[in-house]
C-alpha positions as CSV (number, residue, x, y, z in Angstrom):
1,M,112.8,188.0,71.2
2,K,109.4,186.4,71.6
3,K,107.4,186.6,74.8
4,F,107.8,182.9,75.9
5,E,111.2,182.2,74.4
6,L,113.3,183.2,77.4
7,P,111.2,181.4,80.1
8,L,111.2,178.3,77.8
9,K,115.0,178.3,77.5
10,F,115.3,178.6,81.3
11,S,112.9,175.8,81.8
12,V,114.7,173.5,79.4
13,V,118.1,174.3,81.1
14,F,116.6,173.7,84.5
15,I,115.2,170.3,83.5
16,I,118.5,169.2,82.0
17,I,120.4,170.3,85.1
18,F,117.9,168.5,87.4
19,I,118.1,165.3,85.4
20,I,121.9,165.3,85.4
21,G,122.1,166.2,89.0
22,S,119.6,163.4,90.0
23,G,121.5,160.9,88.0
24,M,124.8,161.8,89.6
25,Y,123.3,161.6,93.1
26,Y,121.9,158.1,92.5
27,C,125.0,156.8,90.7
28,N,127.2,157.9,93.6
29,N,125.0,156.2,96.2
30,I,124.4,152.7,94.9
31,T,124.8,150.1,97.7
32,V,124.6,146.4,98.0
33,N,124.5,144.9,101.5
34,N,125.3,148.3,102.9
35,I,128.5,148.5,100.9
36,D,129.1,151.3,98.4
37,I,130.0,149.8,95.1
38,V,130.7,153.1,93.2
39,D,132.6,154.9,95.9
40,N,136.3,154.1,95.0
41,T,137.6,156.1,98.0
42,K,137.2,153.2,100.5
43,T,140.1,151.0,101.2
44,E,139.8,147.2,101.0
45,E,140.0,147.1,104.8
46,E,137.1,149.6,105.1
47,I,135.0,147.6,102.7
48,L,135.6,144.3,104.6
49,Q,134.7,146.1,107.9
50,D,131.4,147.3,106.3
51,K,130.6,143.8,105.2
52,K,131.4,142.4,108.7
53,L,129.1,145.0,110.2
54,S,126.2,143.8,108.0
55,L,126.6,140.1,109.1
56,I,124.1,138.8,111.7
57,N,125.8,137.5,114.8
58,I,123.9,134.3,115.7
59,N,125.2,134.4,119.3
60,I,123.4,137.6,120.1
61,A,120.7,138.1,117.4
62,D,117.1,138.4,118.6
63,K,114.2,136.7,116.9
64,E,113.4,139.6,114.6
65,T,117.0,139.8,113.4
66,L,117.2,136.1,112.8
67,N,114.0,136.3,110.8
68,L,115.9,138.5,108.3
69,L,117.9,135.5,107.2
70,P,116.5,133.6,104.1
71,G,114.6,130.5,105.1
72,I,114.5,131.4,108.7
73,G,111.0,132.3,110.1
74,D,109.5,132.6,113.5
75,V,109.8,128.8,114.3
76,L,113.4,128.4,113.3
77,S,114.5,131.7,114.9
78,Q,113.0,130.6,118.2
79,R,114.7,127.2,117.8
80,I,118.1,129.0,117.3
81,I,117.5,131.0,120.4
82,D,116.4,128.0,122.4
83,Y,119.4,126.0,121.2
84,R,121.7,128.9,122.2
85,N,120.1,129.2,125.6
86,N,120.4,125.5,126.3
87,N,123.8,124.9,124.9
88,G,125.6,128.2,125.2
89,N,127.0,130.3,122.4
90,F,127.8,128.7,119.0
91,K,131.5,127.9,118.7
92,N,131.4,128.0,114.9
93,I,128.8,128.8,112.4
94,E,128.5,125.1,111.3
95,D,127.1,124.4,114.8
96,L,123.9,126.0,113.5
97,K,123.2,122.8,111.6
98,N,122.6,121.2,115.1
99,V,119.4,123.2,115.4
100,D,116.4,121.1,114.5
101,G,115.1,122.2,111.1
102,I,118.4,123.7,109.8
103,G,119.9,121.4,107.3
104,E,122.6,121.7,104.7
105,K,120.4,123.6,102.2
106,T,119.3,126.2,104.7
107,F,122.8,126.6,106.1
108,E,124.2,127.1,102.5
109,K,121.7,129.9,102.0
110,I,122.7,131.8,105.2
111,K,126.4,130.9,105.9
112,T,127.7,134.1,104.1
113,L,125.3,136.2,106.1
114,I,126.1,135.1,109.6
115,T,129.0,135.5,112.0
116,L,129.9,134.8,115.7
């Protein structure tokens, strides 16, 4: 056996195991909107609960949280908070269209991301 043959074999085996292990780790931890899409062990009810937890509650969200919504910046998030403070909690998500600056296009972008 040559002097470097054994360490080279161990190095190759180690690299292969590392690559396979890394791939398995990343494939089992793919998430979209905080929902595991590879993990088949979750029930449909658990998946729906995960999705509900990732929605932004427009009745309690602060300015920074509202800023996470697409098309909502500092100005609109403050208008949402002001509207909420002046009119009470939103009764349904469509009431958000009553806020100055939130029209149909903006509402369509965010309606699946918000809740009451």
